C-alpha positions as CSV (number, residue, x, y, z in Angstrom):
1,V,-0.3,0.2,-0.1
2,G,1.7,3.2,-1.1
3,N,3.7,2.0,-3.3
4,V,1.5,-0.4,-6.0
5,I,-1.8,0.2,-4.6
6,S,-2.2,4.4,-3.8
7,Q,-4.1,4.9,-0.5
8,D,-7.1,6.5,-2.6
9,T,-7.4,3.5,-4.6
10,L,-7.5,1.1,-1.8
11,W,-10.3,3.2,0.3
12,A,-11.9,4.5,-2.8
13,C,-13.6,0.6,-3.4
14,T,-17.1,-0.1,-2.9
15,T,-16.3,-3.8,-2.8
16,C,-19.1,-4.0,-5.2
17,G,-17.4,-6.8,-7.4
18,Y,-18.3,-5.6,-10.6
19,C,-14.8,-5.5,-11.8
20,E,-14.3,-9.3,-10.9
21,A,-18.0,-10.0,-12.6
22,A,-16.4,-8.3,-15.6
23,C,-13.1,-9.4,-15.6
24,P,-12.6,-11.5,-18.7
25,I,-10.1,-13.9,-17.0
26,E,-11.8,-13.9,-13.6
27,L,-9.0,-12.1,-11.2
28,E,-10.6,-12.1,-8.0
29,H,-8.5,-9.6,-6.2
30,L,-11.5,-8.2,-3.6
31,D,-9.9,-10.7,-0.9
32,K,-6.5,-8.9,-1.2
33,F,-8.0,-5.7,-0.9
34,F,-10.1,-6.6,2.2
35,R,-6.4,-8.2,3.4
36,M,-4.6,-4.6,2.7
37,R,-7.3,-2.9,4.6
38,Q,-6.9,-5.3,7.2
39,H,-3.0,-4.1,7.6
40,Q,-3.7,-0.6,7.6
41,V,-6.1,-0.7,10.3
42,M,-5.3,-3.1,12.6
43,I,-1.1,-3.2,12.0
44,A,-0.3,0.6,10.6
45,G,-3.2,2.4,12.2
46,E,-3.6,4.3,8.7
47,F,-7.1,4.6,7.3
48,P,-9.9,7.4,6.5
49,H,-10.4,9.4,9.9
50,E,-14.3,9.3,9.4
51,L,-13.5,5.5,10.2
52,K,-12.5,6.3,13.6
53,K,-15.7,7.4,14.8
54,V,-17.7,4.6,13.4
55,F,-15.4,1.9,14.6
56,E,-15.6,3.6,18.5
57,A,-19.5,3.9,17.6
58,Y,-19.9,0.1,17.1
59,E,-17.8,-0.6,20.1
60,S,-19.9,1.4,22.1
61,Q,-23.0,0.9,20.9
62,G,-23.0,-1.7,18.0
63,N,-24.0,0.4,15.3
64,P,-22.5,3.1,13.1
65,W,-24.6,6.2,14.4
66,G,-23.9,5.4,18.2
67,L,-27.4,5.7,19.3
68,Q,-28.1,3.5,22.2
69,A,-28.1,0.1,21.6
70,A,-31.0,-0.3,24.0
71,Q,-33.1,2.0,21.7
72,R,-32.5,-1.0,18.9
73,G,-36.2,-2.1,18.7
74,D,-38.0,1.1,19.7
75,W,-39.2,1.8,16.0
76,A,-41.6,-1.3,16.7
77,Q,-43.8,-0.1,19.5
78,G,-47.3,-0.2,18.8
79,L,-46.9,-2.6,16.0
80,G,-47.6,-5.6,18.2
81,V,-44.7,-7.4,17.3
82,P,-43.2,-10.0,19.1
83,E,-40.1,-10.3,20.5
84,V,-37.7,-13.4,20.4
85,R,-36.7,-14.0,24.4
86,S,-36.1,-17.9,24.1
87,A,-35.9,-20.8,22.0
88,Q,-39.6,-21.5,22.9
89,D,-40.5,-18.2,21.6
90,M,-38.9,-18.9,18.2
91,A,-40.4,-22.3,17.8
92,A,-44.1,-20.7,17.6
93,L,-42.8,-18.6,14.7
94,D,-42.3,-19.3,11.0
95,C,-38.7,-16.7,10.9
96,L,-37.2,-13.8,12.6
97,F,-37.1,-10.5,11.0
98,Y,-33.7,-9.4,11.3
99,V,-33.9,-6.1,11.1
100,G,-30.4,-4.5,10.9
101,S,-28.9,-0.9,11.8
102,A,-30.0,1.2,8.8
103,M,-33.8,0.3,9.8
104,S,-33.6,0.2,13.4
105,F,-32.2,3.7,13.6
106,D,-32.4,5.8,10.2
107,P,-36.1,7.4,10.2
108,R,-36.1,6.5,6.2
109,G,-35.0,2.6,7.0
110,Q,-37.7,2.6,10.1
111,R,-40.4,3.6,7.7
112,I,-39.5,0.4,5.7
113,A,-39.1,-1.8,8.3
114,R,-42.4,-0.7,9.6
115,A,-43.8,-1.0,5.9
116,F,-42.6,-4.7,5.6
117,V,-44.2,-5.8,9.2
118,A,-47.6,-4.6,7.8
119,I,-46.6,-6.7,4.7
120,L,-46.0,-10.0,7.0
121,Q,-49.5,-9.0,9.3
122,R,-51.6,-8.9,6.5
123,A,-50.2,-12.0,5.0
124,E,-50.8,-13.8,8.7
125,V,-46.6,-14.7,8.9
126,R,-45.6,-15.7,12.2
127,F,-42.5,-13.6,13.0
128,G,-40.5,-11.9,15.7
129,I,-37.6,-9.7,16.4
130,L,-35.1,-9.4,18.9
131,G,-35.5,-5.8,19.7
132,A,-33.0,-4.4,21.7
133,D,-30.9,-7.8,21.9
134,E,-30.4,-8.1,18.2
135,G,-26.6,-7.3,17.4
136,S,-25.0,-5.7,14.7
137,T,-23.8,-8.4,11.6
138,G,-20.4,-6.3,11.8
139,E,-20.7,-6.5,8.0
140,C,-19.6,-2.7,7.4
141,V,-16.0,-2.9,10.1
142,R,-15.1,-6.1,8.2
143,R,-15.3,-4.3,5.1
144,V,-13.0,-1.5,6.1
145,G,-10.6,-4.1,7.8
146,N,-11.6,-4.3,11.4
147,E,-11.5,-7.7,11.6
148,M,-10.9,-7.9,15.2
149,L,-14.3,-5.9,15.9
150,F,-16.2,-7.9,12.9
151,Q,-15.4,-11.4,15.1
152,Q,-16.1,-9.5,18.1
153,L,-19.7,-8.7,16.8
154,A,-20.6,-11.9,15.0
155,T,-19.6,-13.9,17.5
156,A,-21.7,-12.2,19.7
157,L,-24.9,-12.1,17.1
158,V,-24.5,-16.0,16.5
159,G,-24.7,-16.8,20.0
160,T,-27.9,-14.8,20.4
161,L,-29.5,-16.4,17.4
162,N,-27.9,-19.8,18.2
163,Q,-29.2,-19.7,22.0
164,R,-32.7,-18.9,20.4
165,G,-33.3,-21.4,17.9
166,V,-33.1,-19.3,15.3
167,K,-33.2,-21.6,11.9
168,R,-35.0,-19.2,9.1
169,I,-33.9,-15.2,8.6
170,V,-35.4,-12.7,6.6
171,T,-34.1,-9.6,6.3
172,C,-34.5,-6.0,4.3
173,D,-31.0,-5.6,3.9
174,P,-28.8,-6.9,1.8
175,H,-25.3,-6.6,3.5
176,A,-26.8,-8.3,6.8
177,L,-28.1,-11.2,4.2
178,N,-24.7,-11.5,2.6
179,S,-23.0,-11.9,5.9
180,L,-25.5,-14.1,7.9
181,R,-25.8,-16.5,4.4
182,N,-22.0,-16.7,3.1
183,E,-19.9,-15.3,6.2
184,Y,-21.7,-16.5,9.6
185,P,-21.5,-19.8,8.9
186,A,-18.0,-20.3,9.8
187,Y,-18.2,-18.6,13.2
188,G,-21.1,-21.1,14.1
189,G,-24.2,-19.5,12.6
190,K,-26.0,-21.9,10.2
191,F,-29.3,-20.3,8.7
192,E,-31.6,-20.0,6.0
193,V,-31.8,-16.7,5.2
194,V,-33.8,-14.6,3.1
195,H,-34.6,-11.4,1.3
196,H,-37.8,-9.3,1.8
197,T,-38.4,-8.9,-1.9
198,Q,-38.0,-12.9,-1.9
199,V,-40.8,-13.5,0.9
200,I,-42.8,-10.6,-0.4
201,D,-42.8,-12.1,-4.1
202,E,-43.6,-15.5,-2.2
203,L,-46.6,-14.4,-1.0
204,L,-48.3,-12.5,-4.0
205,Q,-47.6,-15.6,-6.2
206,Q,-49.5,-17.8,-3.0
207,G,-52.4,-15.0,-2.9
208,R,-51.6,-14.1,0.9
209,I,-51.2,-10.4,-0.2
210,K,-52.8,-8.6,-2.8
211,V,-51.9,-5.3,-4.2
212,H,-53.2,-2.6,-6.6
213,A,-51.3,-1.8,-9.8
214,A,-51.3,1.9,-9.4
215,L,-47.2,3.1,-10.0
216,Q,-46.0,3.8,-13.4
217,R,-42.4,4.6,-14.4
218,V,-40.6,3.1,-11.8
219,V,-36.9,2.3,-12.6
220,Y,-34.8,-0.1,-10.4
221,H,-31.7,0.0,-9.2
222,D,-30.2,-3.5,-8.3
223,P,-28.2,-3.4,-4.8
224,C,-25.0,-4.8,-5.2
225,Y,-25.1,-7.3,-2.4
226,L,-28.4,-8.7,-3.7
227,G,-27.7,-9.0,-7.1
228,R,-24.0,-9.3,-7.9
229,H,-22.9,-10.7,-4.7
230,N,-26.1,-13.4,-4.0
231,G,-27.5,-13.5,-7.0
232,E,-31.4,-12.1,-7.0
233,F,-32.1,-10.1,-9.8
234,E,-35.9,-11.2,-10.1
235,A,-37.6,-11.2,-7.3
236,P,-37.4,-7.2,-6.7
237,R,-38.7,-6.9,-10.8
238,A,-41.3,-9.7,-10.3
239,V,-43.1,-7.4,-6.9
240,L,-42.3,-4.1,-9.6
241,R,-44.3,-5.7,-12.0
242,Q,-47.1,-6.5,-9.4
243,L,-47.2,-3.1,-8.6
244,C,-46.7,-1.3,-11.9
245,S,-49.7,-0.5,-14.3
246,D,-47.1,-0.5,-17.1
247,T,-43.8,-2.4,-17.7
248,P,-41.0,-1.2,-15.3
249,L,-37.9,0.6,-16.5
250,E,-34.6,-0.4,-16.9
251,M,-31.2,1.4,-16.7
252,A,-28.4,1.2,-19.2
253,L,-26.6,-0.6,-16.4
254,S,-28.6,-3.0,-14.5
255,R,-28.7,-6.5,-13.3
256,E,-25.2,-8.1,-13.4
257,K,-23.6,-5.0,-14.7
258,A,-25.4,-2.5,-12.5
259,M,-23.7,0.1,-11.1
260,C,-23.2,0.7,-6.9
261,C,-25.0,3.5,-5.2
262,G,-21.5,4.3,-3.1
263,A,-22.5,3.1,0.1
264,G,-20.7,-0.3,-0.3
265,G,-17.1,-1.5,1.1
266,G,-17.5,1.3,4.0
267,R,-17.9,4.2,1.4
268,M,-21.2,5.2,3.4
269,W,-19.2,6.8,6.3
270,M,-15.9,8.3,4.2
271,E,-16.1,11.7,1.8
272,E,-15.9,11.4,-1.1
273,T,-13.0,13.8,-2.7
274,I,-12.3,12.7,-6.3
275,G,-14.4,12.9,-9.6
276,T,-18.3,13.0,-9.4
277,R,-19.9,11.5,-6.4
278,I,-20.9,8.1,-7.1
279,N,-24.4,8.1,-5.8
280,S,-24.8,11.6,-8.1
281,A,-23.5,9.7,-10.8
282,R,-25.9,6.2,-10.4
283,V,-29.0,9.0,-10.3
284,E,-27.9,10.7,-13.3
285,Q,-28.1,7.0,-15.5
286,A,-31.7,6.6,-13.5
287,L,-33.1,10.1,-14.7
288,Q,-32.3,9.2,-18.8
289,V,-35.0,7.0,-18.7
290,Q,-37.2,9.5,-17.1
291,P,-38.8,7.9,-14.0
292,H,-41.7,9.0,-11.8
293,I,-39.8,6.7,-9.0
294,I,-36.4,5.3,-8.3
295,A,-37.0,1.9,-6.5
296,T,-34.5,-0.3,-4.9
297,A,-34.2,-3.0,-2.3
298,C,-31.6,-1.5,0.2
299,P,-32.1,0.5,3.0
300,Y,-28.5,1.9,2.7
301,C,-28.9,2.6,-1.6
302,A,-32.3,4.3,-0.5
303,V,-30.3,6.7,1.5
304,M,-28.0,7.2,-1.0
305,V,-30.0,7.3,-4.3
306,G,-32.0,9.7,-2.3
307,D,-29.3,12.1,-1.2
308,G,-28.0,11.8,-5.0
309,L,-31.5,12.8,-6.1
310,G,-31.2,15.7,-4.0
311,A,-27.8,17.0,-4.8
312,V,-28.5,16.4,-8.8
313,Q,-32.0,18.6,-8.6
314,Q,-30.2,21.3,-6.9
315,G,-27.6,21.1,-9.3
């Protein structure tokens, strides 16, 4: 780092995986970037200054905002959502709704969580949450190189999930889905993990919920950690087709070629100082098809696209 890979290059990576997917000789270098970031954080102590507060927030409260961990389930007050306290509680339910930090603390994310709860309740799905006992997956800190903190968070969350007998998890957060599904088995956490768009698509097909096709000119932005990293491109589009009275729009860069929103790889918490902001560039790509609505299936993408749209419109 510094001689071959510049600091700017190392920390600009959003870990979206597009370069690996596009490489004609299938070079895989994300793991090398992760290890270089680990060295910079844990050995050299050289990393973007914004991450210091993020690490401290995770260490003290288990979320990047540093908000009180005890308030993690406050978004669900008054909704009648049961909290899973034991394996006996879990045995009476179909699945656990893993909410994640973004949807526990960010106001936009909380609205998404409440909307998904309404859908599950309408379909009479038996589900529960962990509330204040829900820990972070640690996905963000692993991507920015703090492997020790990730392992602490992962071990704690796996202990909670296993102690409560969790077998099936649904989440709206593709980053959480990726960690729980693909990384947690190494720490003793073996769960069936599905995305909320997959659940909604299934409920629609079963006729357990019905929607009115009223939306028009909707373009969908593929979250990298749902699409490219976990191969789910169809479920969100199937849901949109049910919601739209016309055919949903597609950006020129979509599905396997979709461009990142700019939040991945911990970039959500780092300032961009070089070139065009990624979220602004992605919004400009969406606006080329003249949509009325830009839809996505990730709480972090929703924040980045929303902020990018505001910046582009002001500009």
